[in-house]
C-alpha positions as CSV (number, residue, x, y, z in Angstrom):
1,M,13.5,-8.6,-98.6
2,T,10.6,-9.0,-96.3
3,C,8.7,-6.5,-94.6
4,L,10.0,-5.4,-91.1
5,L,6.4,-3.9,-90.4
6,Q,3.3,-4.6,-92.7
7,V,-0.1,-3.4,-92.4
8,K,-2.7,-5.4,-94.3
9,D,-6.0,-3.8,-95.1
10,L,-6.2,-2.0,-91.9
11,N,-9.8,-0.6,-90.9
12,V,-9.6,1.7,-87.8
13,S,-12.6,3.4,-86.1
14,V,-12.6,6.1,-83.2
15,G,-16.1,5.8,-81.5
16,D,-18.5,5.3,-84.3
17,K,-16.4,7.0,-87.1
18,Q,-14.4,5.0,-89.3
19,I,-10.9,6.7,-89.9
20,L,-8.8,4.1,-91.9
21,K,-10.2,2.4,-94.8
22,G,-8.2,-0.3,-96.2
23,V,-4.4,0.6,-95.5
24,N,-1.8,-1.4,-96.8
25,L,2.0,-0.7,-96.2
26,C,5.1,-2.6,-96.3
27,I,8.1,-1.1,-94.6
28,K,11.6,-3.2,-95.0
29,P,14.6,-2.8,-92.8
30,G,16.4,0.5,-93.5
31,E,13.8,2.2,-95.2
32,V,12.3,5.5,-94.5
33,H,8.8,6.0,-95.2
34,V,6.8,9.6,-95.1
35,V,3.0,9.9,-94.8
36,M,1.4,13.3,-95.6
37,G,-2.2,14.2,-96.0
38,P,-4.7,16.7,-95.0
39,N,-6.0,17.3,-91.5
40,G,-8.2,14.5,-90.4
41,A,-6.9,12.3,-93.3
42,G,-5.9,9.6,-90.8
43,K,-2.2,9.9,-90.7
44,S,-2.0,10.0,-86.9
45,T,-4.6,7.1,-86.4
46,L,-2.2,5.2,-88.7
47,A,0.6,5.6,-86.2
48,N,-1.6,5.2,-83.1
49,A,-3.1,2.1,-84.4
50,I,0.2,0.5,-85.0
51,M,1.2,1.4,-81.4
52,A,-2.1,-0.1,-80.0
53,H,-3.5,3.2,-78.5
54,P,-6.7,2.2,-76.7
55,K,-8.6,5.0,-78.3
56,Y,-8.2,3.7,-81.9
57,E,-10.0,0.4,-82.5
58,V,-8.8,-1.9,-85.2
59,K,-12.1,-3.0,-87.0
60,G,-10.3,-5.2,-89.7
61,G,-7.2,-6.2,-91.1
62,S,-3.8,-7.1,-89.5
63,I,-0.6,-5.4,-88.3
64,E,2.7,-7.7,-88.7
65,Y,6.1,-6.9,-87.2
66,K,9.3,-9.1,-88.2
67,G,6.6,-11.6,-89.7
68,E,4.5,-11.9,-86.3
69,D,0.7,-10.8,-86.3
70,I,1.0,-8.1,-83.5
71,S,-2.8,-7.1,-83.8
72,E,-3.8,-8.3,-80.5
73,L,-0.6,-7.2,-78.4
74,S,-0.8,-4.0,-76.0
75,A,1.3,-1.0,-76.3
76,D,4.0,-2.0,-74.0
77,E,4.3,-5.7,-75.5
78,R,4.8,-4.0,-79.0
79,A,7.5,-1.3,-77.4
80,R,9.2,-4.6,-76.1
81,K,9.3,-6.1,-79.3
82,G,11.2,-2.8,-80.8
83,I,8.5,-0.4,-82.0
84,F,8.5,3.0,-80.8
85,L,6.2,6.2,-81.2
86,S,7.2,9.9,-80.9
87,F,3.9,11.5,-79.9
88,Q,2.9,14.9,-81.6
89,T,1.9,16.4,-78.3
90,P,4.3,14.7,-75.3
91,I,2.6,14.7,-72.0
92,E,4.0,16.7,-68.7
93,V,4.8,14.4,-65.7
94,P,5.3,16.5,-62.6
95,G,7.5,14.7,-59.8
96,I,9.1,12.3,-62.3
97,T,12.6,13.6,-63.6
98,V,13.6,13.0,-67.3
99,E,16.5,10.6,-66.1
100,E,14.0,8.6,-63.9
101,F,11.5,8.6,-66.7
102,L,14.3,7.2,-69.2
103,R,15.8,4.7,-66.7
104,S,12.4,3.4,-65.9
105,T,11.1,3.0,-69.5
106,K,14.6,1.2,-70.6
107,A,14.3,-1.3,-67.7
108,Q,10.6,-1.9,-68.7
109,V,11.4,-2.7,-72.3
110,S,14.9,-4.6,-71.8
111,D,14.0,-6.4,-68.4
112,E,17.5,-5.2,-67.3
113,K,18.7,-3.6,-63.9
114,L,20.3,-0.5,-64.5
115,S,23.0,1.2,-62.4
116,V,22.2,4.7,-61.9
117,L,25.8,6.0,-62.4
118,K,26.4,3.8,-65.6
119,F,23.1,4.9,-66.9
120,R,23.5,8.6,-66.6
121,K,27.0,8.2,-68.0
122,S,25.6,6.5,-71.0
123,L,23.5,9.5,-71.4
124,K,25.9,12.1,-71.8
125,P,27.1,11.5,-75.4
126,I,23.3,11.6,-76.4
127,L,22.9,14.9,-74.7
128,E,25.8,16.4,-76.5
129,E,24.5,15.3,-79.7
130,L,21.1,17.0,-78.9
131,K,22.8,20.3,-77.6
132,L,21.5,19.6,-74.0
133,D,23.0,20.3,-70.7
134,E,23.2,17.6,-68.2
135,S,21.0,19.4,-65.6
136,Y,18.1,18.7,-68.2
137,L,17.9,15.2,-66.9
138,D,17.0,16.5,-63.6
139,R,13.9,18.5,-64.6
140,Y,10.4,17.4,-64.4
141,L,9.6,15.3,-67.5
142,N,8.3,18.0,-70.2
143,V,7.2,20.3,-67.4
144,G,7.9,23.8,-68.5
145,F,9.7,22.6,-71.6
146,S,9.8,24.5,-75.1
147,G,8.4,22.7,-78.0
148,G,12.1,22.0,-79.1
149,E,13.0,20.6,-75.8
150,K,10.0,18.2,-75.6
151,K,10.8,16.8,-79.3
152,K,14.6,16.4,-78.2
153,T,13.3,14.4,-75.1
154,E,11.4,11.9,-77.5
155,I,14.6,11.7,-79.5
156,L,16.6,11.3,-76.2
157,Q,14.1,8.3,-75.3
158,M,14.3,6.8,-79.0
159,K,18.1,6.7,-78.7
160,V,18.1,5.1,-75.2
161,L,15.5,2.4,-76.0
162,D,17.3,1.9,-79.3
163,P,14.1,0.2,-81.4
164,D,14.2,-1.2,-84.6
165,F,11.0,0.7,-85.9
166,V,10.3,4.3,-85.0
167,M,7.4,6.2,-86.0
168,L,7.5,10.1,-85.5
169,D,4.1,12.0,-85.2
170,E,4.6,15.8,-86.4
171,A,8.1,15.6,-85.0
172,D,8.8,18.9,-86.7
173,S,5.5,20.8,-85.5
174,G,5.9,23.7,-83.7
175,L,10.0,23.9,-84.0
176,D,12.2,26.6,-85.1
177,V,14.6,25.9,-88.0
178,D,17.6,24.8,-85.5
179,A,15.7,22.4,-83.5
180,V,14.1,20.9,-86.5
181,R,17.8,20.5,-87.8
182,I,18.8,18.9,-84.3
183,V,15.9,16.6,-84.3
184,S,16.1,15.2,-88.0
185,E,19.9,15.1,-87.5
186,G,19.2,12.9,-84.4
187,V,17.0,10.7,-86.4
188,S,19.0,10.4,-89.5
189,K,22.1,9.2,-87.4
190,F,20.1,6.8,-85.6
191,L,19.1,5.0,-88.7
192,T,20.9,2.0,-89.9
193,E,20.2,-1.1,-92.5
194,Q,18.2,-2.6,-90.1
195,K,16.4,0.3,-88.5
196,S,13.3,1.9,-90.3
197,C,11.5,4.7,-89.6
198,L,7.8,6.2,-90.3
199,I,7.4,10.0,-90.4
200,I,4.2,11.5,-90.4
201,T,4.7,15.4,-91.5
202,H,3.4,18.0,-93.5
203,H,6.7,20.2,-93.4
204,S,9.7,19.4,-95.4
205,E,12.2,20.9,-92.7
206,I,12.6,17.7,-90.9
207,L,13.3,15.8,-94.4
208,S,16.3,18.1,-95.0
209,S,18.7,15.5,-93.2
210,I,16.5,12.6,-93.9
211,T,15.6,11.5,-97.7
212,P,12.6,9.4,-97.6
213,D,12.6,6.1,-99.7
214,F,8.8,6.3,-100.2
215,V,6.1,8.9,-99.6
216,H,2.5,8.0,-99.0
217,V,-0.4,10.4,-99.3
218,I,-3.6,9.6,-97.2
219,I,-7.0,11.2,-98.1
220,D,-10.1,10.3,-96.4
221,G,-8.5,7.3,-94.6
222,K,-6.8,5.8,-97.8
223,I,-3.5,5.8,-99.5
224,V,-4.3,7.3,-102.6
225,K,-1.0,8.2,-104.1
226,E,2.6,6.9,-103.4
227,G,6.1,8.2,-104.8
228,D,9.8,9.0,-103.6
229,A,11.0,12.2,-102.1
230,S,9.9,14.5,-105.0
231,L,6.2,13.6,-104.1
232,G,6.9,15.3,-100.9
233,Q,8.4,18.4,-102.5
234,R,5.5,18.8,-104.9
235,I,3.1,18.7,-102.0
236,Q,5.2,21.1,-99.9
237,K,5.0,23.4,-103.0
238,D,1.4,22.9,-104.4
239,G,-0.6,21.4,-101.5
240,F,-3.0,18.4,-102.0
241,E,-5.5,19.8,-104.2
242,W,-3.7,18.6,-107.4
243,I,-4.0,15.2,-106.5
244,R,-7.6,15.6,-105.7
245,Q,-7.9,16.8,-109.2
246,E,-5.6,14.1,-110.8
247,L,-7.6,11.2,-109.0
248,G,-10.9,12.6,-109.9
249,L,-11.8,12.7,-106.0
250,K,-15.4,14.5,-105.5
251,E,-14.7,16.3,-102.3
252,P,-12.3,19.3,-102.0
253,V,-9.2,18.4,-99.6
254,A,-8.7,20.7,-96.8
255,E,-5.1,22.1,-96.9
256,E,-2.7,21.3,-93.8
257,E,-2.4,24.2,-91.5
């Protein structure tokens, strides 16, 4: 089976600092991959580079999606092709309601004219799944939202856009156990044999409903170790220091907070 998304020898810098140093990754349809690593190792940089965030400059290598090199495409062009990124810290947008944002985003990605009534009706089952009241749609986007509500908005957007490749950047950060469970179950139900997911996390809670096919450890901008779900469990228990020792890395590794 060919890769849905393939990263080849990716080198990424922010300003004068190189963050990623030759990262290679192949994610096939239906697979769930988890990226773990110490703070500043390059986890979020990988996701942002795949999504073409302008702050992150690709200095070398390529990003291919469904067999096409998308390295030169803008973020909105990548979104139209079916790539979605859930941000670590979603922004607040006063004056724009959740429903307006979702309908506008869906229209831009699909190039469809959407009926207001039909669109709102289509949101009801998703709201029920995420344990959200319909009045939630009339609130300004992320304004005054709790951490859990912001993450649920991202999952709601993901389900509305229906992408084939989803990246979740610290989707479990700052959430209580119930919110993590709802978010992880929402992602789990979304995944199919054709949809793939890249999860960036240093917690095990979000993986309670999602069993990864592969776990990748990034240290100092490089993928230094790969394994199955058991690798993530070992890291959750023992941190990253044992990997440093096993690989003979010279510099100590800062643990995730």
